[in-house]
C-alpha positions as CSV (number, residue, x, y, z in Angstrom):
1,M,-1.2,-19.7,-12.7
2,E,-5.0,-19.7,-12.6
3,V,-6.5,-16.3,-12.5
4,T,-9.3,-15.9,-10.0
5,A,-11.4,-13.1,-8.6
6,A,-9.5,-13.5,-5.3
7,L,-6.1,-13.1,-7.0
8,V,-7.2,-9.9,-8.9
9,S,-8.7,-8.5,-5.7
10,A,-5.5,-9.2,-3.7
11,S,-3.4,-7.6,-6.5
12,N,-5.7,-4.6,-6.5
13,S,-5.4,-4.2,-2.7
14,L,-1.6,-4.8,-2.7
15,G,-1.0,-2.3,-5.5
16,T,-3.2,0.2,-3.8
17,S,-1.4,-0.2,-0.5
18,Y,2.0,0.2,-2.2
19,R,0.7,3.4,-3.8
20,R,-0.6,4.7,-0.5
21,V,2.7,4.3,1.2
22,G,4.5,6.0,-1.7
23,D,6.2,2.8,-3.1
24,L,5.2,3.6,-6.7
25,P,7.6,1.2,-8.5
26,R,6.2,-1.8,-6.6
27,A,2.7,-0.5,-7.1
28,R,3.1,-0.3,-10.8
29,Q,4.8,-3.7,-11.0
30,T,2.0,-5.3,-9.0
31,F,-0.7,-3.9,-11.3
32,E,1.2,-4.8,-14.4
33,S,2.0,-8.4,-13.4
34,A,-1.6,-9.0,-12.5
35,L,-2.8,-7.4,-15.8
36,E,-0.5,-9.7,-17.8
37,L,-2.0,-12.7,-16.1
38,V,-5.6,-11.4,-16.7
39,Q,-5.0,-10.7,-20.3
40,A,-3.8,-14.3,-20.8
41,S,-6.9,-15.7,-19.1
42,P,-9.4,-17.7,-21.1
43,F,-12.3,-16.1,-19.2
44,K,-12.7,-13.2,-21.6
45,R,-15.8,-11.6,-19.9
46,R,-14.2,-11.6,-16.5
47,A,-10.9,-10.6,-17.9
48,G,-12.4,-7.4,-19.2
49,A,-13.8,-6.4,-15.9
50,W,-10.6,-7.3,-14.1
51,S,-8.5,-5.4,-16.6
52,G,-10.6,-2.3,-15.9
53,S,-9.9,-2.4,-12.2
54,L,-6.1,-3.0,-12.7
55,S,-5.9,-0.3,-15.4
56,R,-7.5,2.1,-12.9
57,G,-4.7,1.2,-10.5
58,L,-2.0,1.9,-13.1
59,A,-3.7,5.3,-13.9
60,G,-3.5,6.1,-10.2
61,V,0.2,5.2,-10.1
62,A,0.9,7.4,-13.2
63,A,-0.9,10.3,-11.6
64,S,1.1,9.9,-8.4
65,Q,4.3,10.1,-10.5
66,G,3.1,13.2,-12.3
67,D,2.9,11.4,-15.7
68,H,-0.5,12.9,-16.6
69,A,-0.5,11.7,-20.2
70,T,-0.1,8.1,-19.1
71,A,-2.7,8.6,-16.4
72,A,-5.2,9.9,-19.0
73,E,-4.4,7.0,-21.3
74,Q,-4.6,4.2,-18.7
75,G,-7.6,5.9,-17.1
76,A,-9.5,6.0,-20.5
77,R,-8.8,2.3,-21.0
78,A,-10.1,1.6,-17.5
79,V,-13.3,3.7,-18.1
80,A,-14.1,1.8,-21.3
81,L,-13.7,-1.6,-19.6
82,L,-15.5,-0.6,-16.4
83,E,-18.5,0.8,-18.4
84,Q,-18.9,-2.6,-20.0
85,R,-18.7,-4.2,-16.6
86,V,-21.4,-1.8,-15.2
87,R,-23.7,-2.7,-18.1
88,S,-23.1,-6.5,-17.7
89,E,-23.3,-6.8,-13.9
90,K,-26.8,-7.9,-12.7
91,A,-26.2,-8.4,-9.0
92,A,-26.5,-5.3,-6.8
93,R,-23.2,-5.5,-4.9
94,P,-20.8,-6.2,-7.8
95,R,-22.6,-3.5,-9.8
96,Q,-22.1,-1.0,-7.0
97,T,-18.4,-1.9,-6.8
98,A,-18.1,-1.5,-10.6
99,R,-19.8,1.9,-10.5
100,L,-17.4,2.9,-7.7
101,H,-14.4,1.9,-9.7
102,L,-15.8,3.6,-12.8
103,A,-16.3,6.9,-10.9
104,Q,-12.7,6.7,-9.5
105,A,-11.3,6.0,-13.0
106,L,-13.3,9.0,-14.4
107,L,-11.9,11.2,-11.6
108,L,-8.4,10.1,-12.5
109,V,-9.0,10.9,-16.1
110,G,-10.6,14.3,-15.3
111,N,-7.7,15.3,-13.1
112,A,-5.1,14.2,-15.8
113,Q,-7.0,16.2,-18.4
114,R,-6.9,19.3,-16.2
115,H,-3.1,18.9,-15.7
116,L,-2.7,18.6,-19.5
117,G,-4.7,21.8,-20.0
118,H,-7.7,20.1,-21.6
119,Y,-10.3,22.0,-19.6
120,P,-13.5,21.4,-21.5
121,E,-12.8,17.6,-21.7
122,A,-11.9,17.6,-18.0
123,E,-15.2,19.2,-17.0
124,A,-17.2,16.8,-19.1
125,T,-15.3,13.8,-17.5
126,L,-15.8,15.1,-14.0
127,R,-19.5,15.8,-14.5
128,K,-19.9,12.2,-15.7
129,A,-18.1,11.0,-12.6
130,L,-20.6,12.8,-10.5
131,E,-23.5,11.1,-12.3
132,V,-22.0,7.6,-12.0
133,S,-20.8,7.6,-8.4
134,G,-23.1,6.7,-5.5
135,E,-20.3,6.8,-3.0
136,P,-20.3,10.1,-0.9
137,E,-16.5,10.2,-0.6
138,V,-15.9,9.9,-4.3
139,K,-18.6,12.6,-4.9
140,A,-16.7,14.9,-2.5
141,Q,-13.5,14.2,-4.3
142,V,-15.1,15.0,-7.7
143,V,-16.5,18.3,-6.4
144,S,-13.1,19.2,-5.1
145,A,-11.6,18.3,-8.5
146,L,-14.2,20.6,-10.2
147,G,-12.9,23.3,-7.8
148,Q,-9.4,22.8,-8.9
149,L,-10.5,23.0,-12.5
150,A,-12.2,26.3,-11.8
151,R,-9.1,27.6,-10.2
152,A,-7.0,26.5,-13.2
153,R,-9.4,28.5,-15.4
154,G,-9.0,31.6,-13.3
155,D,-12.5,31.4,-11.7
156,S,-11.6,31.9,-8.1
157,A,-15.3,32.4,-7.0
158,G,-16.3,29.2,-8.7
159,A,-13.4,27.3,-7.2
160,L,-14.3,28.5,-3.6
161,E,-17.9,27.5,-4.2
162,H,-16.9,24.0,-5.2
163,F,-14.5,23.6,-2.3
164,A,-17.1,24.8,0.2
165,R,-19.6,22.2,-1.2
166,A,-17.1,19.4,-0.7
167,L,-16.1,20.4,2.8
168,P,-19.1,19.1,4.8
169,E,-19.0,15.6,3.3
170,A,-15.3,15.4,3.8
171,Q,-15.8,16.4,7.5
172,R,-18.6,13.9,8.0
173,L,-16.5,11.1,6.6
174,G,-13.4,12.2,8.5
175,R,-11.2,12.1,5.3
176,V,-8.1,14.0,6.5
177,G,-6.3,14.1,3.2
178,L,-9.2,15.6,1.4
179,L,-9.8,18.1,4.2
180,I,-6.2,19.2,4.0
181,S,-6.5,19.7,0.3
182,L,-9.7,21.7,0.5
183,H,-8.4,24.1,3.2
184,S,-5.1,24.4,1.4
185,E,-6.8,25.2,-1.9
186,M,-9.0,27.8,-0.3
187,G,-6.0,29.3,1.5
188,R,-4.2,29.5,-1.8
189,I,-7.0,31.4,-3.5
190,H,-7.4,33.9,-0.6
191,L,-3.6,34.4,-0.6
192,A,-3.5,35.2,-4.3
193,D,-6.4,37.6,-3.9
194,R,-4.6,39.3,-0.9
195,R,-7.3,38.3,1.6
196,W,-4.7,37.7,4.3
197,E,-7.0,36.8,7.3
198,E,-9.0,34.3,5.3
199,A,-5.9,32.8,3.8
200,L,-4.3,32.4,7.3
201,R,-7.5,30.9,8.7
202,E,-7.6,28.2,5.9
203,Y,-3.9,27.4,6.1
204,S,-4.0,27.2,9.9
205,E,-6.8,24.6,9.7
206,A,-4.8,22.6,7.0
207,M,-1.7,22.7,9.2
208,R,-3.7,21.5,12.2
209,L,-4.9,18.5,10.2
210,V,-1.4,17.8,8.7
211,E,0.0,17.6,12.2
212,D,-2.8,15.4,13.5
213,V,-2.0,11.7,14.0
214,R,-4.8,10.8,11.6
215,S,-2.8,12.1,8.7
216,E,0.3,10.1,9.5
217,L,-0.6,7.0,7.4
218,E,-2.7,8.8,4.9
219,E,0.1,11.1,3.7
220,A,1.5,9.2,0.8
221,A,-2.0,9.0,-0.8
222,Y,-2.9,12.6,-0.6
223,R,0.6,13.9,-1.1
224,S,0.6,12.7,-4.6
225,G,-3.1,12.9,-5.3
226,Y,-5.0,15.5,-3.3
227,L,-2.0,17.7,-2.4
228,E,1.0,18.3,-4.6
229,D,3.0,20.3,-2.1
230,K,2.1,20.0,1.5
231,L,4.9,22.3,2.6
232,G,3.2,25.0,0.5
233,I,0.6,25.2,3.3
234,Y,3.3,26.4,5.8
235,H,4.8,28.7,3.2
236,G,1.5,30.3,2.4
237,A,0.7,30.7,6.1
238,A,4.0,32.4,6.8
239,R,3.4,34.8,3.9
240,A,-0.1,35.7,5.1
241,A,1.1,36.2,8.7
242,L,3.9,38.5,7.6
243,A,1.5,40.5,5.4
244,L,-0.6,41.0,8.5
245,G,2.5,42.1,10.5
246,R,2.5,39.0,12.7
247,S,6.3,38.3,12.4
248,E,6.5,35.9,15.4
249,E,3.6,33.8,14.2
250,A,5.1,33.7,10.7
251,F,8.5,32.5,12.2
252,G,6.6,29.7,13.9
253,F,5.2,28.6,10.6
254,A,8.7,28.6,9.0
255,E,10.0,26.4,11.8
256,R,7.0,24.0,11.6
257,A,7.6,23.7,7.9
258,R,11.2,22.5,8.6
259,A,10.0,20.1,11.3
260,R,7.3,18.7,9.0
261,A,9.8,18.1,6.1
262,F,12.2,16.4,8.5
263,L,9.5,14.1,9.8
264,D,8.4,13.2,6.3
265,L,11.9,12.1,5.5
266,L,12.2,10.0,8.6
267,G,8.8,8.5,7.8
268,T,8.2,5.4,10.0
269,H,11.8,4.4,10.4
270,T,12.3,3.2,14.0
271,T,16.1,2.8,14.4
272,L,16.6,6.4,15.3
273,S,17.0,5.9,19.0
274,K,19.7,5.6,21.6
275,G,19.9,4.7,25.2
276,K,16.8,5.1,27.3
277,T,14.7,6.4,24.4
278,R,14.7,2.9,22.7
279,A,11.7,1.8,24.7
280,L,9.8,4.8,23.5
281,V,10.6,4.0,19.9
282,E,9.5,0.4,20.4
283,E,6.2,1.5,21.9
284,E,5.7,3.9,19.0
285,L,6.2,0.9,16.7
286,R,3.4,-1.0,18.3
287,L,1.0,2.0,18.3
288,R,1.8,2.9,14.7
289,A,1.1,-0.7,13.7
290,Q,-2.3,-0.4,15.3
291,L,-2.9,2.9,13.5
292,A,-1.8,1.4,10.3
293,E,-4.2,-1.6,10.7
294,A,-7.1,0.8,11.4
295,R,-6.2,3.0,8.4
296,A,-5.9,-0.1,6.2
297,A,-9.4,-1.1,7.2
298,A,-10.6,2.3,6.2
299,A,-8.8,2.1,2.9
300,E,-10.3,-1.2,1.9
301,S,-13.6,0.4,0.9
302,E,-11.7,2.4,-1.7
303,A,-10.6,-0.8,-3.4
304,G,-14.2,-2.2,-3.4
305,T,-13.9,-4.7,-0.6
306,E,-16.6,-7.3,0.0
307,D,-16.0,-7.3,3.7
308,E,-19.2,-5.9,5.3
309,A,-17.5,-4.9,8.6
310,A,-14.7,-3.1,6.9
311,A,-17.2,-1.2,4.7
312,D,-19.2,-0.1,7.8
313,P,-18.4,3.6,8.4
314,A,-19.2,3.4,12.2
315,W,-16.9,0.4,12.6
316,R,-14.1,2.1,10.8
317,R,-14.5,5.4,12.7
318,G,-14.6,3.7,16.1
319,R,-11.5,1.6,15.4
320,L,-9.6,4.5,14.0
321,Q,-10.6,6.9,16.8
322,A,-9.3,4.4,19.4
323,A,-5.9,4.1,17.7
324,E,-5.7,7.9,17.3
325,A,-6.4,8.5,21.0
326,A,-3.7,6.0,22.0
327,Y,-1.1,7.5,19.8
328,R,-1.9,11.1,21.0
329,A,-1.6,10.0,24.6
330,F,1.8,8.4,23.8
331,L,3.1,11.6,22.1
332,E,2.2,13.7,25.1
333,R,4.1,11.3,27.4
334,V,7.1,11.4,25.1
335,R,7.2,15.2,25.2
336,G,7.5,14.9,29.0
337,E,10.3,12.3,28.9
338,S,12.5,13.3,25.9
339,R,11.9,16.5,24.0
340,E,14.5,15.6,21.4
341,Q,13.0,12.2,20.8
342,A,9.6,13.8,20.5
343,S,11.0,16.0,17.7
344,L,11.5,12.8,15.7
345,M,7.9,11.8,16.1
346,S,5.9,15.0,15.8
347,V,6.3,18.7,15.0
348,E,8.0,20.4,18.0
349,P,9.1,24.0,16.9
350,V,11.0,26.4,19.1
351,H,9.3,29.5,20.4
352,L,10.9,32.8,19.5
353,A,11.4,33.9,23.1
354,E,13.1,30.6,23.9
355,L,15.3,30.9,20.8
356,Q,16.4,34.4,21.9
357,R,17.5,33.1,25.3
358,L,19.6,30.4,23.6
359,L,21.5,32.7,21.3
360,P,25.0,33.7,22.4
361,E,25.9,37.3,22.8
362,G,27.0,39.0,19.7
363,T,25.3,36.4,17.5
364,A,22.6,37.1,14.9
365,L,20.4,34.3,13.6
366,L,19.3,34.7,10.0
367,E,16.4,32.3,9.1
368,Y,15.4,32.1,5.4
369,L,12.2,30.7,4.0
370,V,12.2,30.4,0.2
371,T,8.7,30.5,-1.4
372,E,7.9,30.6,-5.1
373,P,7.3,34.4,-5.4
374,E,9.4,35.7,-2.6
375,T,11.9,34.9,0.1
376,L,11.2,35.6,3.8
377,L,14.0,36.5,6.2
378,W,14.0,36.8,10.0
379,I,16.9,38.4,11.8
380,V,16.9,37.3,15.5
381,T,19.2,38.5,18.3
382,R,19.0,38.2,22.0
383,T,17.1,41.6,22.2
384,A,15.3,42.0,18.9
385,V,13.5,40.3,16.0
386,E,13.0,41.8,12.6
387,S,11.4,40.2,9.5
388,L,11.9,41.1,5.8
389,R,10.1,40.1,2.7
390,L,12.8,39.9,0.0
391,P,11.7,40.3,-3.6
392,V,13.7,37.2,-4.5
393,S,11.9,34.3,-6.2
394,R,12.8,30.6,-5.9
395,R,13.3,30.5,-9.6
396,F,16.0,33.2,-9.4
397,L,17.7,31.5,-6.4
398,V,17.8,28.1,-8.1
399,G,19.5,29.6,-11.2
400,A,21.9,31.8,-9.3
401,V,23.0,29.2,-6.8
402,R,23.5,26.7,-9.6
403,E,25.6,29.2,-11.6
404,L,27.8,30.1,-8.6
405,R,28.5,26.5,-7.7
406,A,29.3,25.7,-11.3
407,A,31.7,28.6,-11.5
408,I,33.4,27.5,-8.3
409,A,33.6,23.8,-9.3
410,D,34.9,24.6,-12.8
411,N,37.6,26.9,-11.3
412,A,36.2,29.7,-13.5
413,A,38.0,33.0,-13.5
414,L,37.9,34.7,-10.1
415,A,36.2,37.8,-11.5
416,E,33.3,35.6,-12.8
417,V,32.9,33.9,-9.4
418,Q,33.0,37.3,-7.6
419,A,30.3,38.7,-9.9
420,R,28.0,35.7,-9.4
421,S,28.7,35.8,-5.6
422,R,28.0,39.6,-5.4
423,R,24.6,39.0,-7.1
424,L,23.5,36.5,-4.4
425,H,24.9,38.7,-1.6
426,D,22.8,41.6,-2.9
427,A,19.7,39.5,-3.1
428,L,20.0,37.8,0.3
429,L,22.1,40.0,2.6
430,S,22.1,43.6,1.5
431,A,18.9,44.4,3.3
432,A,20.1,42.6,6.5
433,R,23.7,43.9,6.8
434,P,22.7,47.3,8.3
435,R,20.8,45.4,11.0
436,L,23.8,43.2,12.1
437,A,25.7,44.5,15.0
438,G,27.9,41.5,16.1
439,D,30.5,39.5,14.2
440,R,28.9,36.1,14.4
441,L,26.1,34.8,12.1
442,L,24.1,31.6,12.7
443,I,22.3,30.9,9.4
444,V,19.3,28.7,8.9
445,P,19.1,28.1,5.2
446,H,16.1,26.8,3.3
447,D,15.5,25.0,0.1
448,V,18.3,25.5,-2.4
449,L,20.1,27.8,0.0
450,H,21.3,24.6,1.8
451,Y,23.7,24.3,-1.1
452,L,24.9,27.9,-1.1
453,P,28.5,28.6,0.3
454,F,27.5,31.6,2.4
455,A,31.2,32.1,3.3
456,A,31.9,33.0,-0.3
457,L,29.2,35.7,-0.7
458,R,31.0,38.9,-1.6
459,S,29.9,42.4,-0.4
460,P,30.0,45.7,-2.4
461,R,33.1,46.5,-0.4
462,G,34.9,43.6,-2.1
463,R,35.1,41.4,1.0
464,W,34.0,37.7,1.4
465,L,31.5,37.1,4.1
466,V,34.0,34.9,6.0
467,E,36.3,37.9,6.2
468,D,33.7,39.8,8.2
469,Y,31.8,37.1,10.2
470,T,32.3,33.9,12.1
471,L,29.7,31.6,10.4
472,A,27.7,28.6,11.4
473,T,24.5,27.0,10.1
474,L,21.6,25.1,11.6
475,P,19.1,22.7,9.8
476,S,16.4,24.6,11.8
477,A,16.4,27.1,14.6
478,S,14.5,24.5,16.8
479,V,17.6,22.2,16.8
480,L,19.4,24.8,18.9
481,K,17.4,23.9,22.0
482,Y,18.6,20.3,21.8
483,L,22.3,21.2,21.6
484,E,22.7,22.6,25.1
485,G,24.9,20.3,27.2
486,K,26.0,18.1,24.3
487,G,29.6,17.4,23.6
488,G,30.8,16.9,27.2
489,G,33.1,14.2,26.1
490,R,34.2,11.2,28.1
491,D,37.9,12.1,27.8
492,A,40.1,14.3,25.7
493,R,40.9,11.6,23.2
494,A,40.4,12.1,19.5
495,V,39.7,9.5,16.8
496,A,40.9,10.3,13.3
497,V,39.9,8.1,10.3
498,G,41.7,8.5,7.0
499,N,41.8,6.7,3.6
500,P,40.1,3.4,4.4
501,D,40.9,0.4,2.2
502,L,38.2,0.9,-0.4
503,G,40.2,0.0,-3.6
504,P,42.3,2.0,-6.0
505,A,39.4,4.0,-7.4
506,L,38.6,5.5,-4.1
507,E,42.1,6.2,-3.0
508,L,42.6,9.5,-1.1
509,R,46.3,9.9,-0.8
510,Y,46.4,13.0,1.4
511,A,43.6,11.8,3.6
512,E,45.9,9.5,5.5
513,R,48.3,12.4,6.2
514,E,45.3,14.5,7.3
515,A,44.3,11.9,9.8
516,R,47.8,11.5,11.2
517,N,48.1,15.3,11.4
518,V,45.2,15.3,13.9
519,G,47.3,13.1,16.1
520,T,50.0,15.8,16.3
521,H,47.4,18.1,17.9
522,F,45.8,15.5,20.2
523,P,48.4,13.3,21.9
524,G,47.1,9.8,22.4
525,A,44.6,10.0,19.5
526,S,43.4,6.8,17.9
527,I,44.5,7.0,14.2
528,L,42.7,4.6,12.0
529,V,44.0,4.4,8.4
530,R,43.8,1.9,5.6
531,A,42.8,-1.6,6.8
532,E,42.4,-0.3,10.4
533,A,39.8,2.3,9.4
534,T,36.9,-0.2,9.8
535,E,33.3,0.6,10.6
536,A,33.5,-1.8,13.6
537,R,36.5,0.1,15.1
538,V,34.9,3.5,14.6
539,K,31.7,2.4,16.4
540,T,33.8,1.0,19.3
541,L,35.9,4.1,19.8
542,A,33.4,6.9,18.8
543,G,31.4,6.9,22.0
544,G,34.4,7.8,24.3
545,S,36.1,10.5,22.2
546,A,36.0,14.2,22.4
547,L,36.7,14.7,18.7
548,L,35.9,12.6,15.6
549,H,37.6,13.3,12.3
550,F,36.7,11.5,9.1
551,A,38.8,11.9,5.9
552,T,37.0,9.5,3.7
553,H,34.4,9.3,1.0
554,G,30.7,9.9,1.5
555,A,28.0,8.0,-0.5
556,L,24.7,9.8,-0.9
557,D,21.4,8.0,-1.6
558,E,18.7,10.3,-3.0
559,Q,16.0,7.7,-2.9
560,D,16.7,6.8,0.7
561,P,18.5,9.6,2.5
562,L,18.8,7.5,5.7
563,A,21.0,5.1,3.7
564,S,23.5,7.9,2.9
565,A,26.8,6.8,4.5
566,L,30.4,7.4,5.3
567,L,32.5,4.7,3.5
568,L,34.8,2.8,5.8
569,A,36.6,-0.5,5.6
570,P,34.4,-3.6,6.1
571,E,35.0,-6.0,9.0
572,G,33.1,-9.0,10.3
573,A,29.4,-8.3,10.4
574,E,29.9,-4.6,9.4
575,D,29.7,-3.8,5.7
576,G,31.8,-0.6,5.9
577,R,28.8,1.7,5.3
578,L,28.3,3.9,8.4
579,E,24.7,4.9,7.4
580,V,22.7,7.9,8.6
581,R,20.2,5.6,10.2
582,E,23.0,4.0,12.2
583,I,24.5,7.4,13.2
584,F,21.2,8.4,14.7
585,G,21.6,5.4,17.0
586,L,25.1,6.2,18.2
587,D,25.7,7.7,21.7
588,L,28.4,10.3,21.3
589,G,30.0,12.8,23.6
590,A,32.3,14.5,21.1
591,R,32.4,18.3,21.1
592,L,33.1,18.2,17.4
593,V,32.8,15.9,14.4
594,V,34.7,16.8,11.2
595,L,33.7,15.2,7.9
596,S,36.3,16.3,5.4
597,A,34.9,13.7,3.0
598,C,33.6,14.1,-0.6
599,E,30.2,15.8,-0.6
600,T,29.2,14.7,2.9
601,G,27.2,17.8,3.3
602,L,25.1,17.7,0.3
603,G,22.5,15.2,1.3
604,R,19.5,14.9,-1.1
605,L,19.7,17.3,-4.0
606,S,16.2,18.6,-4.0
607,R,14.6,21.5,-2.1
608,G,17.1,21.0,0.7
609,D,14.8,20.8,3.6
610,E,14.0,17.2,2.6
611,L,17.6,16.1,3.2
612,V,18.5,14.4,6.4
613,G,22.3,14.8,5.8
614,L,25.0,13.5,8.1
615,Q,25.0,16.7,10.0
616,R,21.5,16.2,11.6
617,A,22.4,12.6,12.4
618,F,25.6,13.5,14.3
619,L,23.8,16.4,16.1
620,Y,21.2,14.0,17.4
621,A,23.8,11.4,18.3
622,G,25.3,13.8,20.8
623,T,27.8,16.3,19.2
624,P,27.0,20.0,19.3
625,A,28.9,20.8,16.1
626,V,29.8,19.0,12.8
627,I,31.8,20.2,9.9
628,T,30.8,19.0,6.4
629,T,31.6,19.9,2.8
630,L,29.4,21.4,0.1
631,W,31.2,19.9,-2.9
632,K,33.9,17.4,-3.8
633,V,37.0,18.7,-2.2
634,D,40.4,17.8,-3.5
635,D,42.1,15.8,-0.8
636,R,45.3,17.9,-1.0
637,A,43.3,21.1,-0.5
638,S,41.4,19.5,2.3
639,F,44.7,18.5,4.0
640,A,46.0,22.1,3.8
641,L,42.8,23.7,5.2
642,M,42.5,21.2,8.0
643,E,46.1,21.8,9.0
644,H,45.3,25.5,9.5
645,F,42.0,24.5,11.3
646,Y,43.7,22.3,13.9
647,D,46.4,24.9,14.5
648,A,43.6,27.5,15.2
649,L,41.5,25.0,17.3
650,E,44.2,24.9,20.0
651,R,43.2,28.5,21.0
652,L,39.8,29.1,19.4
653,G,36.3,27.5,19.3
654,P,35.4,25.4,16.2
655,A,33.5,28.1,14.3
656,Q,36.2,30.7,14.9
657,A,38.9,28.1,14.0
658,L,37.2,27.3,10.8
659,R,37.0,31.0,9.9
660,Q,40.7,31.4,10.6
661,A,41.5,28.4,8.5
662,G,39.4,29.7,5.7
663,R,41.0,33.1,5.8
664,A,44.5,31.6,6.0
665,T,43.7,29.4,2.9
666,L,42.1,32.4,1.2
667,A,45.4,34.4,1.6
668,Q,47.3,31.6,-0.2
669,H,44.6,30.5,-2.7
670,P,42.0,33.3,-3.4
671,H,39.6,31.1,-5.4
672,P,36.7,29.9,-3.2
673,F,37.1,26.3,-4.5
674,A,40.0,26.0,-2.1
675,W,38.3,27.3,1.1
676,A,34.6,27.8,0.8
677,A,33.3,24.2,0.8
678,F,33.6,23.7,4.6
679,V,30.6,24.5,6.7
680,L,30.1,24.2,10.5
681,T,26.6,23.1,11.5
682,G,25.6,23.4,15.2
683,V,26.5,25.6,18.1
684,P,28.7,28.5,16.9
685,D,31.3,28.2,19.7
């Protein structure tokens, strides 16, 4: 293939686009493939210049991946080649482009050196970038990077001075990602220095920008470059607000953090619609495409485009502002037509007073927010709200939850499990217990607490939490406002699915008995086992049933949580994978969905709030409650607990029935492995 300037420019633009949307493997592959072609080119002078631009792209990808050593290495290679290009270019426009690329490469190297702890070298590199660049945006980015370097050195005053210098230029240019980073960095410094009002002011402005439509298509770029942890903005704001005694405001920040994390996971996926909301989703597709096109035009200047129109700031701003205005107007209309659909497109947190009205009598909601140095807890009832700052770090919780889960999974001695459980009970619940009057808890976990079996927390009195309370969880408190009126059911029929034909390796011998047992409690139930347990049959029957029970495997996809699935038998056009993105599109009326499958509740094993999980999908699809599992449950143990559950369900609500089943199993098998994996998410009863 002949290497031309057009080919290199196209590869640069394509690689940059992949990086901006977060597809780092494709970005790296694009840059590397183009670099191989260039290095084989007979045009040695041009090859050097082209290699510099492509190496700059590879350095950017490495930085986005957190591989700072590679970013420094690739960036240094780019700097050497681009310096040669600057010296050799005679024409004004190519020379200007070369200087822009050189300044960007120096910025990448300087940031990498900072991350590696090479502070003097980082300062020298960034100062050089300031001298080289004639582009206002790059200068603002470099000044911001100098502020980050000052903060890393412990110079808070110097850091604030640099951030304040960069702010006016970022505002003039309308660069949302950079503005978010600057306000976040200033908030972080004020928070560390206990200047609560100043911290809250900066974090609030950063949140406003994060939730503005202009940030939607810029996120991938600044998430990995300008801003390492966007959710830290919400966490910092909540901590500052609580320090000021503004509990309700802090609670709102915690809920907005959950909503933001969920939206980031959904990204721009558009299949999450059902019924009358489909037209709204299709319209959002069109408006997002317009916004993407306007954003892409703005991004072209960063890659050194030769297009005069695309490089004109006024042209870019006008086009982008029109797309933003159209999208804002659309979101306002969606809020009026479908609040739940709006929650899949923008941050829509519940207000505390509204939440209190929604809570059943005798129920206390416990909402946790795990931050690096401390854990925040809100205790909400119909008549009162209290907030606590627990001296429990994220580092402690990660270790303690991992150790408890390992002890349970390994069937460790009961005394060891009890000791580890008591440690977590003391950290998370001891301060709250005196404030709990009723016997029902609605827990909103956060971060690693999504993976904690709360039922198996043990009190100083030697009692498991499930012995004292009926438990349920929610992915966020805001979800509660969408669950009213769900689960009406078209009829009383149940659908039970067990042990689909998936091959000998995935055989679940007791799952078939479990499914048939459901039929003994629901006369006329549709029992789908073996070859009959197909994805097509499930989709056909699901919409009309009052109860859905799945005793099958779950497959989790950490890279694409929307591709996580229940595994069913294939048939016709259906591949047997009932994926999360498909479940969002179902129209259900079931009052309960039971997923007694392997690890269906775990979702993505990260900070927890990033997981979609099958629970949220089923709640959106129309059920008010879904039961999932927190670890691989032996199918025989699952069969026994589910037998107790359906016996109790004949006279109790789902949450109380699950508690009864857990206690009955506990009486026979005291080890939590047998009874603590099952969790009800949704309306308590």
